[in-house]
N, C-alpha and C positions, 0 to 999 in steps of 0.2 A: 585535678584528681589521677592518681596513678592507681594503676592496677598489673593485677599477676597471674599468669593463667600457669598451673602448674598439674599435669596427671588429673583433669578433668577436675580443679581445685577454682574457683576463682579466688579473687582477694584483691577487695577494694580500698584503698589505703584513703584516709581519710585527715584534713588540717586544717588548723583555726578551732576556727566555730561553726556549727549546723544551725541555724535561726531562722525565722521567721521572714531575716532580709535575703537570705540567700537561697532559701529550701528549695525554690520554685526551679530559680537555674542549679542548682544541686539536682533539685530530681529530674531533670530530662539530661543533666549528664551521666547519672547513673541508669539511665533507660540506655540511654545510647551505646554506652558502655556492655553492659550485658545481654541488649538483644544482637548485639556479633560474636558473641562467644558464645565455645558450647560445652557446656561444665554441669555440675551434678550436684557439687555443693559450693554455698559463698559463704566467706568470711569478709567480714569487716572488722579489719586494722582500726582501732581508734588511738593506737599510742600514739599518735601529733591529734587529737581533737580533743580541746580542752573544755568547750560547751557544746552543750545541746538543750536545744527548748524544746517545746510540744509541735512544734511545726516541723523540727528534726525527730522527734519519736515518731509521728506519723507516715515521713518515709520508711522508716526503719518496720514498722509495720505493715507497711502495703511490701514492702520484700519478703517480709516473713510468708504474709499470703500467697506471693506468688512463688515465691520457691520456696520451699517447706524447707529445705535443710538448710538454714541459712542460722551462722553464727557470728556475735559480735564476739571480739578477741582484745585482750590489752587494751580497756576500757580503767581509766583511770579511778582511784577511788571515789572522788565525785561523782561522776558519771555514771559506774556502778550504781551507787546509793542511789541518781533518778531512774535509771530501770530496775531496781529493788523496788521503791515506792511506789512507782507507778503499776505496777504487776509484769514487768514485761520478762524479770527472770521464770515466773512462774508458766511462760509459756513457749519462751525461746532459751537458747544456750548463751550466757553471757559470762564471760571470763573478765577477770579483772587481772590489770600488768601485775606483773612479777615485781618487785622489790629487786633493785639489783646491789649485788654485794660484791665486796673489792676485797681482795684476798692477799694481795701484794706485799709481801713482807708478814704476814701471817703463821702462825708456830704449827707446823704440821704436826697431828698428834695421834694419828692413828691412817694408815695406808691399805688397804686391798686391792684385791681385783677388780672390782664394780665399783669402788669410792674412795674420797681420800676424805679424810675429817681434818679441818682447821681452826682451830680457836683464833676467833675473832677479838676478843673484850678479855674481860675476866667475867662477866657474865654470860658471856654465848659463846655457841659454836656451831659450824657448819658443817656440813655431811656433802663432798661435790659428789655427785654422780659421774664417773667417766664414761660408763659407756651405756646409760638411760638418757634417750632425747625425747621420752616422750610424757610430758608434766603430769596426764591422764593414772602412769604406771606408778608414779612416785604416788602420786592422791592414793592410788590403790594401798601403797606402804604405809603412808598415814592412818589410813581407815583401818589397817592390822594392827598397825599401833596401837592404835584408842583403841581395839576390840580387846586386846591383850588385858589393856593398863586398866579398863573397867573390872578386868574380871583378875585383877590380883594381880599381874607380871609386871615387876620391875622394868619398865620401859621409860628412858628420857620424854622429856615432853616436850612436843615437838609443836611448835607456834606455824611457819607458813612455809611454802616454798618460795625459793628465791630463785632469781638469773645469778650466775657468776663467770661474767663473760659470755662465751656461747654455750654453758652447760647450766644446767640444774641442779640446784642443792636444796635442802631441809633448817632450817634455823630450827637449834634447839638451843633452850636455856640449862644451861650448867655451870654450878656454882665452883670453882675449885674441884675441877674433878681429873682425874687424868685412865687413859685406859689402864684396865688391869693389866696390859700385857708390862706398861712403866710398872706398877704397884711392884710384878715379881720381880722386875730387874732393881727399882730404887729401895726395896724395903726385905733385905733378906732373913731378915728377923721374924719378920710378918710370914714367911712361907707356910707354914701349915693354918695359919690362921683364914690365907688366902685362899688355900685350895678350898679347905672346908666351906667357905663361902662360897663358893663355885661351883661346889657338888649341889651345896644349899637350892644355888640356884637353878642347874639344872634341874634336879629333881622337880623344885617347888612348878617351872613349867612343864616337865613331862606328867606331872599327875592332878595339873587344873584343866577341868574339864570344858569344852568349848561343841557345842550344837549349830553351830554358824553351818549353815553349808553352804557358805560362799568364801568359807576357807576350806581348803582342797585335802585331801589322802592323801597322804604324801604316799602309802603304797601302791595304792593305784597310778599314781605318777612315774613310781621307778617302774613299776609293768607294764606300763603304755611306752617307756622309752625303750625299756628291754626288746617288746617285742617291734619297734621303729627299727633297731639295728641287728633284727633276728639272725638274718645272712653272714655277719659278722664273729658270729659264735656255732661251736661245735653243735651240731643236734643234742646230742647227752649231755653238752655243756648248761646248752640253754635249757632245754625239757629241768633240767637238774635246778639251778636257776631261778626258773619259773615255777614249779611248783613250792619251795623252798617261800620266795617270797609272797603266795598267792597264801600259803598257809599260817602268817603270821596275823594271826587276829587282829579284827581292827578295833581299836580304840579311838574317842572322842577326847581327848587331851593334845594340850599344844606342842607340836615338835618345832622349834625355834631355826633347824635346818642349816646354821651356818655360828654357830656359838662359841668361836674360839676366841682369844682373849683381846683382839683386838676390835671385836665388836663389842665389849662389855665396858663400862667406863666405873671409877669407882669415885664416889661421891660422899665424904664422910663415912659412914659404915655402911652404905648402900653398893649395891652392884647394880645399876640398870642398863639395860641392850640399847641398841640404837642403831640394831639395823634389822630392821622387818620384814624386808622383802621376801625370805624365804619361808614364812610361817604358815603353817600348816597343820596339821590334825595327824595323828596316828601312834604307834608303839615307840617306844621310845629306843628299838634298837637303829630305828632311822635316824636320828639324833646322833644316839653317839656312832654310828656308821661315819654319817656327815663331819662329824666331830672328828674322825680318825683319820679324815682324809689331809688335812689341812698340817697336821699337826704329826703323821707317824708317813703316810703313804708317798707326798710327793719328796720326801727325805731320801724316802727309798730308792725314789726314782732319780732324783737328781742330788746327791751328798751335797749340802752346805744350802739348801733350799730354805731350812728353817735361820738360817743367819742371816741370808737374802730377804725373806721376805720379813721373818719377825724379827729380826734383832737382835735373838737367843740362841747360842748354840746348840746342839743337836743333843747332849748329853743333859739340859735342864730341859727341853720340851719333854724329850721320854720319860723323866721323872715326873715332870708337872702331868702328862698323859697316863702315865702308870697308877700316879696318889690318885687323882683325879677317876681313876677307873675306882681304885680299894674303895674313897669314900661313897661313893656311888652305889656301890654293889654290898660294901661290907669286910672283904677283901678281893684277893685278883685269882680268878680261877680263870685255865689258858683255853679248856675248850666255850668259856664265855668270848673269850677275845678273838679266838677265830671263828667264832660267830658275828660276830662285829664287824672284822677283816672281812669275813666274804661279803658280807651288807655295802661295806666299803668300797671293796672292789669291783660289784659292779657298777657302783657309783660313778668309781672312776673311769673304765672302760664305758660307760654311756653319757658320762660327759664331755671326757675328748672327743666321740664320734660326734658328738649336739655342738662342741665349740672349736677346739682343733683337730678337724678332721684328718688334717695336712700329717699332726704326729703320729705316722702308725707304729714308731720306735716305741713312744708312749703305751699305746695301746697293746701292744705286745707286750710289755712290761706285765703290764696289772693284768692280762689275761690270763701269762702263765702263773701268776702269783694266784689268781681266783680258781684256772682249773686244781692247782694242788690240794683248792680248801672244799672244793666242789667232793673232791674224795674222801674228804674227811667227815666233811660237817651231815647230819642227816635231819638235821630240824633248826630253828632260831631261837628256841628256847631261852628264855635268859632268866627264868625262875624268879619272874619280876610280872 
């Protein structure tokens, strides 16, 4: 039996069968290993275990009783069912092995900073997380997606977490879908309809009530980030931004937080969200500010970013953003745009400091934009 000790986490790797014939020897071997190690958490890796009997289960129970922080991982479906039927899943953490999916040659239908979306076949797409190595974080996103779905937000139905090489992904069933970005490119004659449906989706998200306290309030998350980088701002700018953000009314309505058109799929007449890890609650200004960032702010900083990231030129991106705001509010008002932009630049400043602190020129660029708007804007009231 192999074992590995890493940062006070001991992992035992089981192989073959754990049955009445080898249980005594296996128990002695396990005790010989664990008694010589200094650890806090014990993982039992069952990725190569094909069968476990009641004698094997008794060994696992003894380990759980002796070392409370004991977890079974990578259990096959058959072995997981044994643990589930015998009640072990009620007393300890047992995780099923993830199905492996191969994406070699698969069509890329969406690509962003945090994930890439592949079409595997006619019925299936896989969202692969480029920067997330924690399956529990992905599980959290699935729970958020289900919470939104049951409250009427049109989200793609996710089935399970999968392994893609050394990364994690989520499998969605999506029939004949395409990213909303592609719909704008491929169907210019449907432009007005697509913008209208896009605005309707945003308003649906931002008017759907949610009182689940597990879903964070975006205002307080932004204020917390602003406060953590307080020393990067001039006192006058910091105090004004803090006051403006603090005065935004709290709302128990959904905020998607990254609702650009690469995170939206078109399936027939429906627009469906596939990226829910930024889901929160709050005032719509935070939705619109976060949306302005990829559409407008990054292009301001890096001319040509729209073509690089969205594969669409700046002129069309500007038009889509402008028309989306018009559809959302029923008009275009520069005062409203300034307020959205101010929050967007606060977001960009703290995002850069948190994720790419070495990009001091980028921070300086957005900070100068923010300083101009701080002098102009006295409140963040959007009239909605």
